[in-house]
PQR file of N, CA, C, O and H, with PARSE charges and radii, in Angstrom:
ATOM      1  N   MET A   1      67.559 -92.237 156.713 -0.4000 1.5000
ATOM      2  CA  MET A   1      66.566 -91.964 157.701 -0.0000 2.0000
ATOM      3  C   MET A   1      66.988 -92.554 159.068  0.5500 1.7000
ATOM      4  O   MET A   1      66.793 -91.915 160.102 -0.5500 1.4000
ATOM      5  N   LEU A   2      67.559 -93.755 159.068 -0.4000 1.5000
ATOM      6  CA  LEU A   2      68.010 -94.381 160.308 -0.0000 2.0000
ATOM      7  C   LEU A   2      69.155 -93.586 160.943  0.5500 1.7000
ATOM      8  O   LEU A   2      69.235 -93.472 162.166 -0.5500 1.4000
ATOM      9  H   LEU A   2      67.717 -94.274 158.228  0.4000 1.0000
ATOM     10  N   LEU A   3      70.009 -93.056 160.132 -0.4000 1.5000
ATOM     11  CA  LEU A   3      71.111 -92.238 160.636 -0.0000 2.0000
ATOM     12  C   LEU A   3      70.577 -90.969 161.302  0.5500 1.7000
ATOM     13  O   LEU A   3      71.049 -90.590 162.374 -0.5500 1.4000
ATOM     14  H   LEU A   3      69.944 -93.148 159.139  0.4000 1.0000
ATOM     15  N   ARG A   4      69.619 -90.323 160.692 -0.4000 1.5000
ATOM     16  CA  ARG A   4      69.016 -89.112 161.277 -0.0000 2.0000
ATOM     17  C   ARG A   4      68.296 -89.429 162.577  0.5500 1.7000
ATOM     18  O   ARG A   4      68.383 -88.665 163.538 -0.5500 1.4000
ATOM     19  H   ARG A   4      69.235 -90.631 159.821  0.4000 1.0000
ATOM     20  N   TRP A   5      67.586 -90.550 162.614 -0.4000 1.5000
ATOM     21  CA  TRP A   5      66.873 -90.969 163.815 -0.0000 2.0000
ATOM     22  C   TRP A   5      67.871 -91.212 164.949  0.5500 1.7000
ATOM     23  O   TRP A   5      67.656 -90.749 166.070 -0.5500 1.4000
ATOM     24  H   TRP A   5      67.516 -91.171 161.834  0.4000 1.0000
ATOM     25  N   SER A   6      68.958 -91.931 164.669 -0.4000 1.5000
ATOM     26  CA  SER A   6      69.980 -92.217 165.672 -0.0000 2.0000
ATOM     27  C   SER A   6      70.604 -90.925 166.193  0.5500 1.7000
ATOM     28  O   SER A   6      70.838 -90.770 167.392 -0.5500 1.4000
ATOM     29  H   SER A   6      69.133 -92.307 163.759  0.4000 1.0000
ATOM     30  N   LYS A   7      70.863 -90.021 165.286 -0.4000 1.5000
ATOM     31  CA  LYS A   7      71.456 -88.740 165.662 -0.0000 2.0000
ATOM     32  C   LYS A   7      70.509 -87.946 166.560  0.5500 1.7000
ATOM     33  O   LYS A   7      70.947 -87.334 167.534 -0.5500 1.4000
ATOM     34  H   LYS A   7      70.673 -90.147 164.312  0.4000 1.0000
ATOM     35  N   ALA A   8      69.231 -87.953 166.242 -0.4000 1.5000
ATOM     36  CA  ALA A   8      68.238 -87.235 167.052 -0.0000 2.0000
ATOM     37  C   ALA A   8      68.107 -87.837 168.443  0.5500 1.7000
ATOM     38  O   ALA A   8      67.995 -87.101 169.423 -0.5500 1.4000
ATOM     39  H   ALA A   8      68.875 -88.450 165.451  0.4000 1.0000
ATOM     40  N   LYS A   9      68.120 -89.155 168.543 -0.4000 1.5000
ATOM     41  CA  LYS A   9      67.949 -89.824 169.831 -0.0000 2.0000
ATOM     42  C   LYS A   9      69.171 -89.701 170.722  0.5500 1.7000
ATOM     43  O   LYS A   9      69.054 -89.842 171.939 -0.5500 1.4000
ATOM     44  H   LYS A   9      68.211 -89.752 167.746  0.4000 1.0000
ATOM     45  N   THR A  10      70.334 -89.443 170.156 -0.4000 1.5000
ATOM     46  CA  THR A  10      71.558 -89.340 170.945 -0.0000 2.0000
ATOM     47  C   THR A  10      72.041 -87.898 171.091  0.5500 1.7000
ATOM     48  O   THR A  10      73.112 -87.652 171.647 -0.5500 1.4000
ATOM     49  H   THR A  10      70.429 -89.328 169.167  0.4000 1.0000
ATOM     50  N   ARG A  11      71.259 -86.956 170.599 -0.4000 1.5000
ATOM     51  CA  ARG A  11      71.634 -85.539 170.692 -0.0000 2.0000
ATOM     52  C   ARG A  11      71.828 -85.176 172.170  0.5500 1.7000
ATOM     53  O   ARG A  11      70.998 -85.510 173.016 -0.5500 1.4000
ATOM     54  H   ARG A  11      70.390 -87.155 170.147  0.4000 1.0000
ATOM     55  N   GLY A  12      72.914 -84.503 172.459 -0.4000 1.5000
ATOM     56  CA  GLY A  12      73.196 -84.069 173.813 -0.0000 2.0000
ATOM     57  C   GLY A  12      74.066 -85.028 174.606  0.5500 1.7000
ATOM     58  O   GLY A  12      74.532 -84.689 175.693 -0.5500 1.4000
ATOM     59  H   GLY A  12      73.588 -84.232 171.772  0.4000 1.0000
ATOM     60  N   TYR A  13      74.290 -86.219 174.075 -0.4000 1.5000
ATOM     61  CA  TYR A  13      75.157 -87.172 174.761 -0.0000 2.0000
ATOM     62  C   TYR A  13      76.617 -86.839 174.464  0.5500 1.7000
ATOM     63  O   TYR A  13      77.017 -86.693 173.308 -0.5500 1.4000
ATOM     64  H   TYR A  13      73.911 -86.495 173.191  0.4000 1.0000
ATOM     65  N   GLU A  14      77.398 -86.725 175.528 -0.4000 1.5000
ATOM     66  CA  GLU A  14      78.816 -86.413 175.377 -0.0000 2.0000
ATOM     67  C   GLU A  14      79.545 -87.546 174.659  0.5500 1.7000
ATOM     68  O   GLU A  14      79.234 -88.719 174.865 -0.5500 1.4000
ATOM     69  H   GLU A  14      77.073 -86.844 176.467  0.4000 1.0000
ATOM     70  N   HIS A  15      80.497 -87.199 173.832 -0.4000 1.5000
ATOM     71  CA  HIS A  15      81.348 -88.132 173.074 -0.0000 2.0000
ATOM     72  C   HIS A  15      80.586 -88.856 171.962  0.5500 1.7000
ATOM     73  O   HIS A  15      81.035 -89.902 171.493 -0.5500 1.4000
ATOM     74  H   HIS A  15      80.750 -86.246 173.665  0.4000 1.0000
ATOM     75  N   VAL A  16      79.450 -88.319 171.534 -0.4000 1.5000
ATOM     76  CA  VAL A  16      78.686 -88.945 170.450 -0.0000 2.0000
ATOM     77  C   VAL A  16      78.462 -87.908 169.365  0.5500 1.7000
ATOM     78  O   VAL A  16      77.909 -86.836 169.611 -0.5500 1.4000
ATOM     79  H   VAL A  16      79.085 -87.469 171.915  0.4000 1.0000
ATOM     80  N   ASN A  17      78.899 -88.246 168.166 -0.4000 1.5000
ATOM     81  CA  ASN A  17      78.680 -87.397 167.000 -0.0000 2.0000
ATOM     82  C   ASN A  17      78.431 -88.325 165.817  0.5500 1.7000
ATOM     83  O   ASN A  17      79.366 -88.723 165.122 -0.5500 1.4000
ATOM     84  H   ASN A  17      79.349 -89.117 167.966  0.4000 1.0000
ATOM     85  N   ILE A  18      77.193 -88.658 165.597 -0.4000 1.5000
ATOM     86  CA  ILE A  18      76.846 -89.622 164.560 -0.0000 2.0000
ATOM     87  C   ILE A  18      76.814 -88.935 163.202  0.5500 1.7000
ATOM     88  O   ILE A  18      75.987 -88.061 162.943 -0.5500 1.4000
ATOM     89  H   ILE A  18      76.433 -88.334 166.161  0.4000 1.0000
ATOM     90  N   GLU A  19      77.729 -89.349 162.351 -0.4000 1.5000
ATOM     91  CA  GLU A  19      77.836 -88.820 160.990 -0.0000 2.0000
ATOM     92  C   GLU A  19      77.778 -89.929 159.946  0.5500 1.7000
ATOM     93  O   GLU A  19      77.488 -89.664 158.779 -0.5500 1.4000
ATOM     94  H   GLU A  19      78.401 -90.059 162.561  0.4000 1.0000
ATOM     95  N   ASN A  20      78.053 -91.179 160.354 -0.4000 1.5000
ATOM     96  CA  ASN A  20      78.087 -92.296 159.407 -0.0000 2.0000
ATOM     97  C   ASN A  20      77.814 -93.596 160.155  0.5500 1.7000
ATOM     98  O   ASN A  20      77.590 -93.579 161.365 -0.5500 1.4000
ATOM     99  H   ASN A  20      78.288 -91.395 161.302  0.4000 1.0000
ATOM    100  N   PHE A  21      77.830 -94.701 159.456 -0.4000 1.5000
ATOM    101  CA  PHE A  21      77.570 -95.997 160.081 -0.0000 2.0000
ATOM    102  C   PHE A  21      78.839 -96.781 160.405  0.5500 1.7000
ATOM    103  O   PHE A  21      78.768 -97.974 160.701 -0.5500 1.4000
ATOM    104  H   PHE A  21      78.011 -94.715 158.472  0.4000 1.0000
ATOM    105  N   SER A  22      79.986 -96.133 160.353 -0.4000 1.5000
ATOM    106  CA  SER A  22      81.219 -96.855 160.691 -0.0000 2.0000
ATOM    107  C   SER A  22      81.950 -96.171 161.845  0.5500 1.7000
ATOM    108  O   SER A  22      81.794 -96.585 162.994 -0.5500 1.4000
ATOM    109  H   SER A  22      80.044 -95.164 160.113  0.4000 1.0000
ATOM    110  N   SER A  23      82.720 -95.166 161.577 -0.4000 1.5000
ATOM    111  CA  SER A  23      83.545 -94.554 162.620 -0.0000 2.0000
ATOM    112  C   SER A  23      82.734 -93.907 163.736  0.5500 1.7000
ATOM    113  O   SER A  23      83.213 -93.823 164.867 -0.5500 1.4000
ATOM    114  H   SER A  23      82.847 -94.830 160.644  0.4000 1.0000
ATOM    115  N   SER A  24      81.533 -93.454 163.452 -0.4000 1.5000
ATOM    116  CA  SER A  24      80.703 -92.834 164.482 -0.0000 2.0000
ATOM    117  C   SER A  24      80.296 -93.816 165.579  0.5500 1.7000
ATOM    118  O   SER A  24      79.943 -93.404 166.684 -0.5500 1.4000
ATOM    119  H   SER A  24      81.143 -93.523 162.533  0.4000 1.0000
ATOM    120  N   TRP A  25      80.345 -95.094 165.278 -0.4000 1.5000
ATOM    121  CA  TRP A  25      79.920 -96.129 166.217 -0.0000 2.0000
ATOM    122  C   TRP A  25      81.090 -96.929 166.780  0.5500 1.7000
ATOM    123  O   TRP A  25      80.890 -97.790 167.636 -0.5500 1.4000
ATOM    124  H   TRP A  25      80.631 -95.429 164.381  0.4000 1.0000
ATOM    125  N   ALA A  26      82.290 -96.661 166.319 -0.4000 1.5000
ATOM    126  CA  ALA A  26      83.452 -97.504 166.598 -0.0000 2.0000
ATOM    127  C   ALA A  26      83.827 -97.627 168.073  0.5500 1.7000
ATOM    128  O   ALA A  26      84.269 -98.695 168.498 -0.5500 1.4000
ATOM    129  H   ALA A  26      82.453 -95.961 165.624  0.4000 1.0000
ATOM    130  N   ASN A  27      83.664 -96.569 168.865 -0.4000 1.5000
ATOM    131  CA  ASN A  27      84.080 -96.657 170.267 -0.0000 2.0000
ATOM    132  C   ASN A  27      82.956 -97.104 171.193  0.5500 1.7000
ATOM    133  O   ASN A  27      83.154 -97.178 172.406 -0.5500 1.4000
ATOM    134  H   ASN A  27      83.305 -95.702 168.520  0.4000 1.0000
ATOM    135  N   GLY A  28      81.796 -97.398 170.653 -0.4000 1.5000
ATOM    136  CA  GLY A  28      80.693 -97.914 171.443 -0.0000 2.0000
ATOM    137  C   GLY A  28      79.833 -96.857 172.114  0.5500 1.7000
ATOM    138  O   GLY A  28      78.764 -97.174 172.635 -0.5500 1.4000
ATOM    139  H   GLY A  28      81.635 -97.338 169.668  0.4000 1.0000
ATOM    140  N   MET A  29      80.273 -95.619 172.111 -0.4000 1.5000
ATOM    141  CA  MET A  29      79.536 -94.571 172.809 -0.0000 2.0000
ATOM    142  C   MET A  29      78.169 -94.306 172.182  0.5500 1.7000
ATOM    143  O   MET A  29      77.200 -94.067 172.904 -0.5500 1.4000
ATOM    144  H   MET A  29      81.141 -95.361 171.688  0.4000 1.0000
ATOM    145  N   ALA A  30      78.073 -94.342 170.872 -0.4000 1.5000
ATOM    146  CA  ALA A  30      76.783 -94.111 170.218 -0.0000 2.0000
ATOM    147  C   ALA A  30      75.802 -95.236 170.544  0.5500 1.7000
ATOM    148  O   ALA A  30      74.625 -94.980 170.795 -0.5500 1.4000
ATOM    149  H   ALA A  30      78.859 -94.536 170.285  0.4000 1.0000
ATOM    150  N   PHE A  31      76.280 -96.472 170.541 -0.4000 1.5000
ATOM    151  CA  PHE A  31      75.422 -97.594 170.920 -0.0000 2.0000
ATOM    152  C   PHE A  31      74.923 -97.408 172.347  0.5500 1.7000
ATOM    153  O   PHE A  31      73.733 -97.559 172.623 -0.5500 1.4000
ATOM    154  H   PHE A  31      77.237 -96.681 170.337  0.4000 1.0000
ATOM    155  N   CYS A  32      75.839 -97.081 173.247 -0.4000 1.5000
ATOM    156  CA  CYS A  32      75.467 -96.894 174.651 -0.0000 2.0000
ATOM    157  C   CYS A  32      74.502 -95.726 174.814  0.5500 1.7000
ATOM    158  O   CYS A  32      73.548 -95.819 175.588 -0.5500 1.4000
ATOM    159  H   CYS A  32      76.806 -96.958 173.023  0.4000 1.0000
ATOM    160  N   ALA A  33      74.730 -94.644 174.109 -0.4000 1.5000
ATOM    161  CA  ALA A  33      73.841 -93.489 174.203 -0.0000 2.0000
ATOM    162  C   ALA A  33      72.442 -93.834 173.705  0.5500 1.7000
ATOM    163  O   ALA A  33      71.447 -93.438 174.312 -0.5500 1.4000
ATOM    164  H   ALA A  33      75.504 -94.568 173.481  0.4000 1.0000
ATOM    165  N   LEU A  34      72.370 -94.555 172.624 -0.4000 1.5000
ATOM    166  CA  LEU A  34      71.067 -94.943 172.072 -0.0000 2.0000
ATOM    167  C   LEU A  34      70.312 -95.840 173.049  0.5500 1.7000
ATOM    168  O   LEU A  34      69.114 -95.657 173.264 -0.5500 1.4000
ATOM    169  H   LEU A  34      73.178 -94.877 172.131  0.4000 1.0000
ATOM    170  N   ILE A  35      70.995 -96.790 173.628 -0.4000 1.5000
ATOM    171  CA  ILE A  35      70.363 -97.676 174.613 -0.0000 2.0000
ATOM    172  C   ILE A  35      69.978 -96.882 175.854  0.5500 1.7000
ATOM    173  O   ILE A  35      68.880 -97.049 176.386 -0.5500 1.4000
ATOM    174  H   ILE A  35      71.969 -96.939 173.454  0.4000 1.0000
ATOM    175  N   HIS A  36      70.875 -96.022 176.313 -0.4000 1.5000
ATOM    176  CA  HIS A  36      70.606 -95.217 177.499 -0.0000 2.0000
ATOM    177  C   HIS A  36      69.410 -94.293 177.288  0.5500 1.7000
ATOM    178  O   HIS A  36      68.655 -94.037 178.226 -0.5500 1.4000
ATOM    179  H   HIS A  36      71.766 -95.887 175.881  0.4000 1.0000
ATOM    180  N   HIS A  37      69.232 -93.800 176.092 -0.4000 1.5000
ATOM    181  CA  HIS A  37      68.094 -92.930 175.792 -0.0000 2.0000
ATOM    182  C   HIS A  37      66.772 -93.633 176.121  0.5500 1.7000
ATOM    183  O   HIS A  37      65.858 -93.018 176.672 -0.5500 1.4000
ATOM    184  H   HIS A  37      69.845 -94.007 175.330  0.4000 1.0000
ATOM    185  N   PHE A  38      66.677 -94.903 175.786 -0.4000 1.5000
ATOM    186  CA  PHE A  38      65.440 -95.658 176.005 -0.0000 2.0000
ATOM    187  C   PHE A  38      65.394 -96.368 177.358  0.5500 1.7000
ATOM    188  O   PHE A  38      64.312 -96.618 177.890 -0.5500 1.4000
ATOM    189  H   PHE A  38      67.420 -95.403 175.339  0.4000 1.0000
ATOM    190  N   PHE A  39      66.556 -96.692 177.915 -0.4000 1.5000
ATOM    191  CA  PHE A  39      66.647 -97.410 179.196 -0.0000 2.0000
ATOM    192  C   PHE A  39      67.639 -96.704 180.117  0.5500 1.7000
ATOM    193  O   PHE A  39      68.704 -97.249 180.407 -0.5500 1.4000
ATOM    194  H   PHE A  39      67.435 -96.489 177.484  0.4000 1.0000
ATOM    195  N   PRO A  40      67.309 -95.515 180.575 -0.5600 1.5000
ATOM    196  CA  PRO A  40      68.272 -94.708 181.339  0.2800 2.0000
ATOM    197  C   PRO A  40      68.703 -95.317 182.675  0.5500 1.7000
ATOM    198  O   PRO A  40      69.738 -94.926 183.216 -0.5500 1.4000
ATOM    199  N   ASP A  41      67.952 -96.243 183.205 -0.4000 1.5000
ATOM    200  CA  ASP A  41      68.327 -96.866 184.477 -0.0000 2.0000
ATOM    201  C   ASP A  41      69.236 -98.074 184.296  0.5500 1.7000
ATOM    202  O   ASP A  41      69.643 -98.687 185.283 -0.5500 1.4000
ATOM    203  H   ASP A  41      67.111 -96.561 182.765  0.4000 1.0000
ATOM    204  N   SER A  42      69.558 -98.423 183.069 -0.4000 1.5000
ATOM    205  CA  SER A  42      70.369 -99.609 182.790 -0.0000 2.0000
ATOM    206  C   SER A  42      71.822 -99.465 183.214  0.5500 1.7000
ATOM    207  O   SER A  42      72.437-100.430 183.666 -0.5500 1.4000
ATOM    208  H   SER A  42      69.227 -97.925 182.268  0.4000 1.0000
ATOM    209  N   PHE A  43      72.371 -98.271 183.072 -0.4000 1.5000
ATOM    210  CA  PHE A  43      73.759 -98.003 183.444 -0.0000 2.0000
ATOM    211  C   PHE A  43      73.964 -96.500 183.508  0.5500 1.7000
ATOM    212  O   PHE A  43      73.127 -95.726 183.043 -0.5500 1.4000
ATOM    213  H   PHE A  43      71.872 -97.486 182.705  0.4000 1.0000
ATOM    214  N   GLU A  44      75.084 -96.096 184.089 -0.4000 1.5000
ATOM    215  CA  GLU A  44      75.416 -94.678 184.209 -0.0000 2.0000
ATOM    216  C   GLU A  44      76.249 -94.252 183.004  0.5500 1.7000
ATOM    217  O   GLU A  44      77.453 -94.503 182.945 -0.5500 1.4000
ATOM    218  H   GLU A  44      75.764 -96.724 184.466  0.4000 1.0000
ATOM    219  N   TYR A  45      75.601 -93.617 182.061 -0.4000 1.5000
ATOM    220  CA  TYR A  45      76.286 -93.208 180.835 -0.0000 2.0000
ATOM    221  C   TYR A  45      77.473 -92.301 181.146  0.5500 1.7000
ATOM    222  O   TYR A  45      78.521 -92.411 180.509 -0.5500 1.4000
ATOM    223  H   TYR A  45      74.623 -93.413 182.108  0.4000 1.0000
ATOM    224  N   ASP A  46      77.318 -91.414 182.111 -0.4000 1.5000
ATOM    225  CA  ASP A  46      78.375 -90.447 182.439 -0.0000 2.0000
ATOM    226  C   ASP A  46      79.658 -91.098 182.930  0.5500 1.7000
ATOM    227  O   ASP A  46      80.704 -90.449 182.949 -0.5500 1.4000
ATOM    228  H   ASP A  46      76.467 -91.324 182.628  0.4000 1.0000
ATOM    229  N   LYS A  47      79.605 -92.346 183.322 -0.4000 1.5000
ATOM    230  CA  LYS A  47      80.788 -93.057 183.820 -0.0000 2.0000
ATOM    231  C   LYS A  47      81.581 -93.726 182.694  0.5500 1.7000
ATOM    232  O   LYS A  47      82.672 -94.244 182.934 -0.5500 1.4000
ATOM    233  H   LYS A  47      78.755 -92.873 183.307  0.4000 1.0000
ATOM    234  N   LEU A  48      81.049 -93.722 181.478 -0.4000 1.5000
ATOM    235  CA  LEU A  48      81.712 -94.385 180.351 -0.0000 2.0000
ATOM    236  C   LEU A  48      82.885 -93.556 179.839  0.5500 1.7000
ATOM    237  O   LEU A  48      82.881 -92.328 179.912 -0.5500 1.4000
ATOM    238  H   LEU A  48      80.163 -93.301 181.283  0.4000 1.0000
ATOM    239  N   ASP A  49      83.872 -94.249 179.327 -0.4000 1.5000
ATOM    240  CA  ASP A  49      85.068 -93.622 178.771 -0.0000 2.0000
ATOM    241  C   ASP A  49      85.174 -94.010 177.300  0.5500 1.7000
ATOM    242  O   ASP A  49      85.216 -95.199 176.984 -0.5500 1.4000
ATOM    243  H   ASP A  49      83.875 -95.248 179.268  0.4000 1.0000
ATOM    244  N   PRO A  50      85.220 -93.038 176.398 -0.5600 1.5000
ATOM    245  CA  PRO A  50      85.309 -93.362 174.971  0.2800 2.0000
ATOM    246  C   PRO A  50      86.580 -94.120 174.598  0.5500 1.7000
ATOM    247  O   PRO A  50      86.649 -94.709 173.519 -0.5500 1.4000
ATOM    248  N   GLU A  51      87.570 -94.115 175.458 -0.4000 1.5000
ATOM    249  CA  GLU A  51      88.800 -94.858 175.201 -0.0000 2.0000
ATOM    250  C   GLU A  51      88.626 -96.355 175.462  0.5500 1.7000
ATOM    251  O   GLU A  51      89.449 -97.156 175.016 -0.5500 1.4000
ATOM    252  H   GLU A  51      87.514 -93.636 176.335  0.4000 1.0000
ATOM    253  N   ASN A  52      87.573 -96.740 176.173 -0.4000 1.5000
ATOM    254  CA  ASN A  52      87.323 -98.141 176.508 -0.0000 2.0000
ATOM    255  C   ASN A  52      86.361 -98.776 175.506  0.5500 1.7000
ATOM    256  O   ASN A  52      85.262 -99.201 175.862 -0.5500 1.4000
ATOM    257  H   ASN A  52      86.905 -96.090 176.535  0.4000 1.0000
ATOM    258  N   ARG A  53      86.786 -98.830 174.273 -0.4000 1.5000
ATOM    259  CA  ARG A  53      85.953 -99.314 173.174 -0.0000 2.0000
ATOM    260  C   ARG A  53      85.336-100.675 173.474  0.5500 1.7000
ATOM    261  O   ARG A  53      84.121-100.846 173.373 -0.5500 1.4000
ATOM    262  H   ARG A  53      87.679 -98.485 173.983  0.4000 1.0000
ATOM    263  N   ARG A  54      86.160-101.625 173.837 -0.4000 1.5000
ATOM    264  CA  ARG A  54      85.692-102.997 174.060 -0.0000 2.0000
ATOM    265  C   ARG A  54      84.652-103.055 175.176  0.5500 1.7000
ATOM    266  O   ARG A  54      83.613-103.698 175.025 -0.5500 1.4000
ATOM    267  H   ARG A  54      87.146-101.485 173.919  0.4000 1.0000
ATOM    268  N   GLU A  55      84.927-102.389 176.291 -0.4000 1.5000
ATOM    269  CA  GLU A  55      84.006-102.391 177.420 -0.0000 2.0000
ATOM    270  C   GLU A  55      82.676-101.720 177.058  0.5500 1.7000
ATOM    271  O   GLU A  55      81.608-102.191 177.449 -0.5500 1.4000
ATOM    272  H   GLU A  55      85.771-101.867 176.415  0.4000 1.0000
ATOM    273  N   ASN A  56      82.751-100.619 176.309 -0.4000 1.5000
ATOM    274  CA  ASN A  56      81.530 -99.919 175.895 -0.0000 2.0000
ATOM    275  C   ASN A  56      80.658-100.804 175.008  0.5500 1.7000
ATOM    276  O   ASN A  56      79.442-100.878 175.187 -0.5500 1.4000
ATOM    277  H   ASN A  56      83.619-100.236 175.991  0.4000 1.0000
ATOM    278  N   LEU A  57      81.289-101.464 174.064 -0.4000 1.5000
ATOM    279  CA  LEU A  57      80.527-102.337 173.162 -0.0000 2.0000
ATOM    280  C   LEU A  57      79.959-103.538 173.915  0.5500 1.7000
ATOM    281  O   LEU A  57      78.827-103.949 173.664 -0.5500 1.4000
ATOM    282  H   LEU A  57      82.277-101.404 173.918  0.4000 1.0000
ATOM    283  N   GLN A  58      80.744-104.102 174.840 -0.4000 1.5000
ATOM    284  CA  GLN A  58      80.229-105.223 175.638 -0.0000 2.0000
ATOM    285  C   GLN A  58      79.038-104.772 176.477  0.5500 1.7000
ATOM    286  O   GLN A  58      78.034-105.481 176.554 -0.5500 1.4000
ATOM    287  H   GLN A  58      81.664-103.767 175.044  0.4000 1.0000
ATOM    288  N   LEU A  59      79.134-103.626 177.093 -0.4000 1.5000
ATOM    289  CA  LEU A  59      78.039-103.094 177.893 -0.0000 2.0000
ATOM    290  C   LEU A  59      76.784-102.916 177.038  0.5500 1.7000
ATOM    291  O   LEU A  59      75.696-103.334 177.432 -0.5500 1.4000
ATOM    292  H   LEU A  59      79.949-103.050 177.030  0.4000 1.0000
ATOM    293  N   ALA A  60      76.937-102.301 175.883 -0.4000 1.5000
ATOM    294  CA  ALA A  60      75.795-102.066 175.005 -0.0000 2.0000
ATOM    295  C   ALA A  60      75.123-103.366 174.603  0.5500 1.7000
ATOM    296  O   ALA A  60      73.902-103.486 174.705 -0.5500 1.4000
ATOM    297  H   ALA A  60      77.821-101.961 175.563  0.4000 1.0000
ATOM    298  N   PHE A  61      75.885-104.324 174.156 -0.4000 1.5000
ATOM    299  CA  PHE A  61      75.289-105.561 173.666 -0.0000 2.0000
ATOM    300  C   PHE A  61      74.789-106.458 174.791  0.5500 1.7000
ATOM    301  O   PHE A  61      73.821-107.194 174.603 -0.5500 1.4000
ATOM    302  H   PHE A  61      76.877-104.226 174.073  0.4000 1.0000
ATOM    303  N   ASN A  62      75.428-106.412 175.954 -0.4000 1.5000
ATOM    304  CA  ASN A  62      74.934-107.178 177.096 -0.0000 2.0000
ATOM    305  C   ASN A  62      73.656-106.574 177.670  0.5500 1.7000
ATOM    306  O   ASN A  62      72.807-107.302 178.183 -0.5500 1.4000
ATOM    307  H   ASN A  62      76.214-105.815 176.107  0.4000 1.0000
ATOM    308  N   THR A  63      73.509-105.266 177.591 -0.4000 1.5000
ATOM    309  CA  THR A  63      72.336-104.598 178.119 -0.0000 2.0000
ATOM    310  C   THR A  63      71.088-104.920 177.308  0.5500 1.7000
ATOM    311  O   THR A  63      69.997-105.005 177.871 -0.5500 1.4000
ATOM    312  H   THR A  63      74.199-104.674 177.174  0.4000 1.0000
ATOM    313  N   ILE A  64      71.226-105.099 176.017 -0.4000 1.5000
ATOM    314  CA  ILE A  64      70.040-105.326 175.186 -0.0000 2.0000
ATOM    315  C   ILE A  64      69.671-106.804 175.072  0.5500 1.7000
ATOM    316  O   ILE A  64      68.696-107.136 174.398 -0.5500 1.4000
ATOM    317  H   ILE A  64      72.113-105.030 175.560  0.4000 1.0000
ATOM    318  N   GLN A  65      70.421-107.692 175.708 -0.4000 1.5000
ATOM    319  CA  GLN A  65      70.107-109.120 175.636 -0.0000 2.0000
ATOM    320  C   GLN A  65      68.957-109.461 176.527  0.5500 1.7000
ATOM    321  O   GLN A  65      68.552-110.622 176.595 -0.5500 1.4000
ATOM    322  H   GLN A  65      71.213-107.422 176.255  0.4000 1.0000
TER
END
């Protein structure tokens, strides 16, 4: 159920395809998309690069603190 909810909330976000709880979240884009869905003024999602795994994950976790 949590996987379906995450997929629904991130639908339409580029570079996000949630299929599981491991590789789908590995580059940080799904975390960022989920946070951006609820807090769209927190950062510019369109400026993120899926190749910047570490930066994406840091952004996601720093934003929710």
